[in-house]
N, C-alpha and C positions, 0 to 999 in steps of 0.2 A: 894127894890131898882129898879128904873125904868131903863129898858134896854136902852143903847144908840143906836139910830137908825143908820142903815147902811149909810155910806157916799154915795153920788151920784155915785161915781165910783164903789164901791162894789156893790151897788143896781143894777147898770147896768150890771155888770159881772154876778151876780146870776140870774137876770131876763132873761138875754140872754141865759145862760146855760139852765134854765128851759124851755124857749121857744124853744130852739133848740132840747131838748129832746123830747118834745111833737111833734115837727115837724119830728123828727127821727122816732117816732112810726108811724105816718101817711105816711111818705114817704117810709118806709119799707113795710107797707101794700100795698101802691100803686105800689111799685116796684114788690112785689110778684103777685099782682093781674095781672099787665101787663105781667110779665114773664110767668104766667100760662095762657097766651093767653086771658085775660079778662074774665076768668071763676071764678065767685064769689065763688061757692061752692068748687072748687079745692083750691082756696086760704084759704077759711075757714077751710078746712080739714087739710091743712098744719099747720095752726095756732093752731088748736085744738089738733092735734096728736103730734105735735113737738113745744109745747110752749117755751121750753128753747132754742131751736134752733132759733126760731123766734125772741125771746128777745135778744139773743146774736147778731143776724143780726141787730137788731135796735140799740144795743150798738155800733157796728161798724159803723152804719150809723151816729149815734151821734158823734162819734170821727171825722168822715169825715166832718160833718157839722161844728164842732168846728174848724177844720183845715181851711175850706173855710172862716169861719167867721174871723179867724186870718188874712187871706189874704185880704179880702174885707173890713172888719171893720164894717159891718152892719149885724146883725142877720136876719133881715127881708129880706135884699137883698140876703143873703146866702140861705135862704129858696126858694126864687123865682128862683135864678140861678140853684140850685141844682134840683129843681122840673123840670125845662126845660130840663136840662141835662139827667135826668131820662127818660123823655118823648122821647127824641131823641134816647137814648141808647136802650130802650125797643122797639122802633119802628124798629130798626135794628134787635134786637133779634127776634121779632115777624116775620119779613119777612124772616129771616134765618130759623126759626123753621118751617114756612109753606113750605119753598122750599127745605130744607135739612133734616128736622126732627131732628135737633140737636140744642142745645142752643148756645148763643153767647159765644165764648171762646176768651181768650187773643190772641191766635194764629190768629184769624180772622183779627186782626188789622195788623198783619205781611203779610197777604194775601190780603191787600187792593187793590192791582192791579188786583185781580180777581173779584172785586165787580160788574163789568159790567155783569157778568154771572148771576147775581141775578135780573137783571132789568126786565126780562120777568115775574117775579112773583110779581113785585110791582104793587099794586093798587094805581093809582094816586089820587083817591079819598081819600085814607088814608093819602096821603101827605098833601092834603089840610086840612084835619081834624087835623093833627099833627100841622101844622102851626097855625090853629085857637086855638088849645089847648095852644100852647106856648104863643099866644097873650092874652088869657084869664089869664094865670098865671101871665104875666106881669101886666095886669090890676089889678089883686087881690093883687099883691105885692105892687103896688102904693097905693091902697086903704088901705092895712094893715099899711103901713108906715104913711099914712096921718092921720088915725083915731085911731091907736093903739100904735105907737112908743113912744110917750110921755107918754101916759096913763099908759103904762105897763113898763116904764123905758127901753125901747129897743133902745134908742139912747143916745149918749154921751151928757151931759148937763153941766158938770163941765168946769170951765174956766181954760185955760192953756196958756202958753207962749212958743214960739219957735216951729219950724216946727215938730220936732220929738214928742214933747209933745202934740201939737195940734192934731196930727193924731194918737196918742196913739201907735207910732211905737215900743217902748220897750215892752209895754204890748201885742201887737199883735204878735210880734216875739216870746215872751214867750209862747203864746197860741199855735202858730204853732209848736213850738218845743215840747211842752207837748203832744199835740194831735198826732203828728207824732211818738214820742216815745211810747206813749201808744198804738197806732194802731199796730206798729211792734211788740211789746211785746205781744199783744193780739192775734195776728194772726201767731205768729211763728210756732205753732203747725199745721197750715194749709199749710203754705208755705214750711215747712220742715217736710214732712211725709215720711212714709216708702215706699209708692208707691205700696203697695200690692193691690191685687184685691179688698179686703175689709179692712177697718180699723175701728174698733169700737171706738165710742166716748161716753162713759158712762156719762160723765158730761153733755153732750148736749142731751143725749137720742137718738142718731142717729149714723150714720156711714158714712164714705167716701166710695164711689164706683168708683174705678179707670177705669173700663172697660165701664161704661155706664154713660156718663155725663148728659143725660136727667134724669136718675134716681138720680144721684148725686145732681142736682139742686132741684128735687122734694123733696128729703129728707132733704136737708140742707139749702134750700133757695138760692136765686140768688147770694147774696154777698159771702157767704161761698163757694158755688159752683164755682163762677168765681175766687175767690182767691186761691182755691185748684189747679186750672190749671195754677197758677203762680208758682206752687211749684218748688223750687230750690233743686231738689233731688241731693245732692252732693255726687257723688261716692267717695269712699275712694281712694285717689291717692297712687298707689304703691310707695314704698320707692326709687326705682331706676328709676322712670319715668323721661325721659328727651327727648329733641329733638334728641340728638345724639344717644340715646339708640334706639329710634323707627327707625331712619334712618339706623342704623346698622342692626337691624333685617330685615327691608325691603330689604336692600342691599343683605343679605344672601339669602333670598328666591327668590329675583329678578334674582340672578345669576342662581339659580336652575331652575327657571321658563324659563329663556332664553334658557338654554341648553336642557331641556326636551321638550319644545314646538317645537323644531325643528323636533321632531318625531311624532308630533300630527297634526290632521286636523284642519284647520282654520275655525271656525264657519262662518266667513264672506263669505267664499266660499262654505260652505255647504248649500244647498237649503233645509233646514230642519227647521220647526217651532217647538217650544218647549211649552208644556203646563204642568204647575205645579198645581196639584189639591190637595188642602186641603179639604177633605170631612169631614164635621162636624160630630163628634161623630160616625164615622164609625168604626165598631168593628167586630171581627169574634168570635162569641160565641163557636166555636169549637177549639179555639186556645189552643196550648200546648206550655209550656215554662219551660225549666229546669226540666222536668219530671213531672210538674203539669199540669192538664187538667181542663179547665174552666167548661166543661159541666158536670163534676162530681159534682159541687156545684149548678149549675143551669140547670139541664136536662130539656128537653122539648119535646113535641110531634111535629109532623109536618115536620120532616126531616131537610134537610140542609137549614140553614137561609140564607147563602151567597154562593149559588152554582156557580154563575158567577165568583166571586172572586177566588174560588178554581180552576175553569177551566183555568183562566188567570195565576194563579200561576204555572200551569203545562206547560204553553207555554212560559212564559216570566220570566226574573229575578225577584225574590221577596224576601222579608224578613220581619222582625219585627222591628218596630220603638218603642223604649222605650219612652213613653210620659213623658213630664216634669210635667204633672198634671193629676188628676183624676177628671172627671166630669166637667172640665172647663179650663180656661187658654188658649183658642184658640190662641189669639194674640201672647203669648209667643212662642208657637210652631211655628206659622207663621213666626214670626220674625227670629228665628233660621234657619228654612228651607230656607227662602229667602236670608238671609245675610251670613250664615256660621259662624256667630258670636255666642256666648253663653250667656245665662242669668245666668250661674252658680254663677259667682261672683257678678253680678249686683243684682240679686234677687229682681227684681221689675217688672213693666209692661212697657217695653221699648217704646211701641207704645204710650203710654199716657204720660209717665214721661220724656222720654229722646229724642226720635227721632224727635218729632215736633220741639225741640229746636236745635237739632244737625245739621239740614240742610242735604245736600246730603251725603249719606253713601254708602259703597260698597254693592252690591247684585248681584244675578244672572240677574236681570233685567238691572242693570247698565252695567254689563259686556257685555251682548248681545246687548244692545242698542249701545254701543261703536262699535260693530261689524255690525251695520247697521240694527238691528232688530227694528220692531215696538213693543212697550211694552203696554200691555193692562191688567188691573186688572178687574175682574168681581166678584161681590158679591151681591147675590139676597136679600139684606136687606139694612138697613140704612147705608149709607156711612160714617156717623160720628161716628158709633160704634168703640170703641177703637181708635178713631181719625185716622181711616184709610184713610180719605180723605186728611190728611196731610202726615202721615207716609208713605203711598205707593207712593206718589209723591216723597218724599225724598229718597225712595229706587229705584226710577228710572222709575216708571210706568208713561207714558205720558197720558194715557187714563184710566179713572176709570168708569166702568159701574155699577151702583147700581140698586136697584129695580125700581127707577124712570125712568131709561133709558132703562130698559130691554124690549125686544119685546115679550118675553114669560113669562107668569106669572101664570102658573097652580099651584094649590094647591091640595094636597091629602086630600079628605074629608073636615073636618073643621079645618085642620091644619092652623096655622097663618103664616106659612112659604111657600115660593115659593119652589116647589119641585126640585129634582135633575134633572128630565127630562128637565124641563125649563132651568135650569142652563146649561146643556149640549147642549141644542138646541141654546142657545145664544152663546156658545163657538163655536159651529159648524158654525153658521152664521158669526161670526167674522173671522174664518178661511177661509170661502168661499168668503168673501167679497174682500179679497186682495190676490194678487199674491206674495206680499212681504213676507219675513221672519218675523214671529211673535213670541214673547215671551208672553205667556198668564198666568196670575196667577188667578186661580179660587178658590174661597173660598165659599163653598156651605153652606146651612142652614137646609136642610130637616130634618135631624136627631137631631136637637136641641131640648132640653127640652122646654115646657112640653109635656108629652106623655099622651094625653087624649084620651079616648075611641071614641070620636067623629071623630078622625082623619081617622078611617077606619071602614067600615061597618062590617067587621069581622076580627078576628085574627086567623091565621092558626097555631100559635105556643102557646101551652098551658104548663105552668110549671108544672113539676112533682116533684119538689124538696120536700124533707122531712122537710126542714127547715120551721119553722113557720113564715110566712110572712102575714102581714095584706093585706086585699083585695085591698087596694089602691096601695101598692107597687107591688103586684103581677100583677095587671092590667097594671101598668106603664111599667113593664118589658116586658109583652106580646105585648104591643103596640110598644115599642121600637124594639122588634125583628121584628115585621111587617114592621115598618119603614125602618129597615135595609134590609129586604128582597126586598121591593119595590126599595130602593135606589140601591141595587145590581142589580135588573132587569134594572133599568135605565142605570146603568154603562155598562151592556151588550149591550144595544141599542146604546150607545155612541160609544163603541169600534167597533160595527158593522158598523156604519157610518164612522168611521175613516178608517176602512178596505177598504171601497169603495171610499175614498177621493182621488182625483187626486192631492194630495199634500202631501209631506213627513212631518210626524209629529212624535215626540217622546213625551211620557207622563210620568212624575213622579206623582204617585198617592199615597196617604197616608191618613189614619184616624188620626185625631189630638189627640183624647182621647176616653175612653169609657164613656158612660153615668154614672152619679153618683148614680147608682141604687144598686150596688152590695157590700153592706156593709160587708157581711160575708167574701168575698174574700179580699176586700181592708184592712180589720182589722184583717186578719187571723194571727195566731201566727207564721206560717211558711212563711219565706221570699219568697220562690218560688211561693207560692200561692198569696201572696200579689202582687207580680210582674205581675201576670196575669191580674190584674186590670189596668195595665199601658202599656201593649204591644198591639199595633195596626198593621195591615197589611200595607206594602207598596210594590209597584212594579213599574217596568220601562218597558213600552210598546212602540213599535215602529211599524208603518205600512209599513215599507220598510226594506230592508236588511241592518240593521245598524251595524251588527257585534256584537251586544249586544242583541242577541235574544236567544230563547231556554231556557229550565228550568235551572235555576242557583240559588243557595242559596246566597242571599245577606246577609251581616253581620247585626246582631242586633246592632242598634245604636240609638243615639239621633238625633233630627231633624237637628242639625248643620252639620251633615256629609252627609246627603242624596243627596243633589244637587252635591256635590263633587263626590260621588259614581257614579251618572250618567254620569258626565263629564268624569270620568276615564273610564267608560265602553264604552263610545262613542269614546274615544281617542281624544277628542277635546282640542285644546288649551285653557288655562285658566288663569285667572288673578293670580298675585302673592299671594294674600290672600289664594287661595285655595291649594297652595302648602304648606302653613303653616297648613291648615286644614288636609292635608294628614298626617302629622306627628301627629297632635293632635288625629286624629281618630285611628292611630296606638297605641298611648300611652294610651288613654282613650276613646274607642269607645262608651261607654255609660256614658256621663258626666251629671249625674243627682243626686242630693242629696238623693233622695229616693231610688235610686238603690245602692248607695255607703253605705248608712246607717251608717254614721260616719266614715267610712274608709277614710283615707287621700288619696287624689288623688295622682297619680304618678307625683310628682312635678319635672319631668325632666326639662331641659332647655326649651324644646318646650312649656311646660305648663306655664312656667314663661313668655315666649314671648307672648303666646296667651292672658294671662290676661293683659299684658301691652297694646297690640294692641286693645283688646276689650275696655279697659278703654279709650285709646287715642280716638277712634272713637266715642264712646258714650258719654264721659263725659270730655275728655281732650282737647288738642289743635289741634287734627286731624293732627298731623305731618305725619301720614301714607299717608293721602290724598295729602299731599304737597310734599313729598320726592319722589325722582325718584326710 
């Protein structure tokens, strides 16, 4: 029996869908080629190593083309318009990548008012080439329509009556609805993800990387990478959350703040600059905690790895910070330290998942800026890492100095990172350039992995552990110790310069976490030994008689409490939020799941309040910011 041929309408629909699928494959390749900065082999490597991810990107591209086809009504015009949009989009992406070393993100369109800062990186010849490319696409689209539309059934030929039927409006609306629904269903796992540092995607043979969007785009493709940053990470709303509840909590602590601040010094009148230093992977290999000693498990020759730290600890208040993570998670520790909020209930990467969308949030930078301080963040690396270029602005930092803007860029040996000496020199330069009070947040990079033998000509610290370690791991630990030793030396140089500085400065210094090299400690059967992998040093230094000097044991605590500890020691007036933090740190000084190990936190009323306020600021209506 002879098959009945397709009707002109059905033939048009089938032909259009096939044409758009072929177009989607090409446009996805073109998009990846452009997003990889026109590097053919980089593009081919992505397709070859992640074919399923590439095809899924092409599928999403096809759904988007089908959606545009429903709006425009012509598959060939859809191809041309989409190609032009991709040319323009990737032109913006390429210029941003060259200037900021980060890919185009959805947040960049929220920051369109700052686009003028990129103009100095624009090659005007590239604008002309882009315009010519768009013109050629228009010409090709016209030629396709003229020579292929009827031949391949890519135009409507059936006769109709009435405006709606003539323009196929019912059919096009159905196409738009189906494409939209399919797109949102297919991308739900992208837009609603857990927001963890890594999230494996077995079906696609890849993973999401929250902390490094350049890597995220490289591993998942432009479309998935871009959509990932649209993530609507919905925090679970506490049952009793309301405007009245938040206002009541703030009123309670505002009353306490108003009374207690009468007996405190006003930072606005204190001619003192504040420097908060997060030193990447800074650790003390001689640390002792709850009766456990680290050097019992990783002994070494060469003497004291961090002698400067130990001399500082004898002169200034110091303690141990219980890190939220081991071997990584810098931005989460940074978030807690700067804001006084906690990641305990949120359990994501707030810098990438929440703060860019949250807008202005409370922090030590915001507090001191309100008191007339100039706020500056310094990070000797890519400013887009962890979306710091957005999150630090929302925390109140008016100036952000990255590796591109730094005046000092020394590296130790073949290390890929700017060393701590340069980071401290940049900090000193900023302090000396202005007589105004400054709040500086410095996030260093020297001690970051990898720990390659090329970083140093020799290593002074040789492991003598009886544990069987492969040569690679042994070498990494020895290089790490050498990095810590030079970092410690640079710290001494910095403190020496501050001692001579004709400007009052107080410094809160802490290591964010240990390097992820010490598996036998981190996975030990005894909790006290496991905790050794998570405690780092912190101290509070001042180059003037602050009243908070001299050897003093500071409490072991998580990052959310450290700035508050400094403010209390200085007896400075502080914002209402820090009065809540006072009570939190009395109730649970170490608020970390790995420390509690299943023990329920002390859910006193203060902890309930803290959870509500954390939710309100990061994922709620921000009533805290609006109430008096």
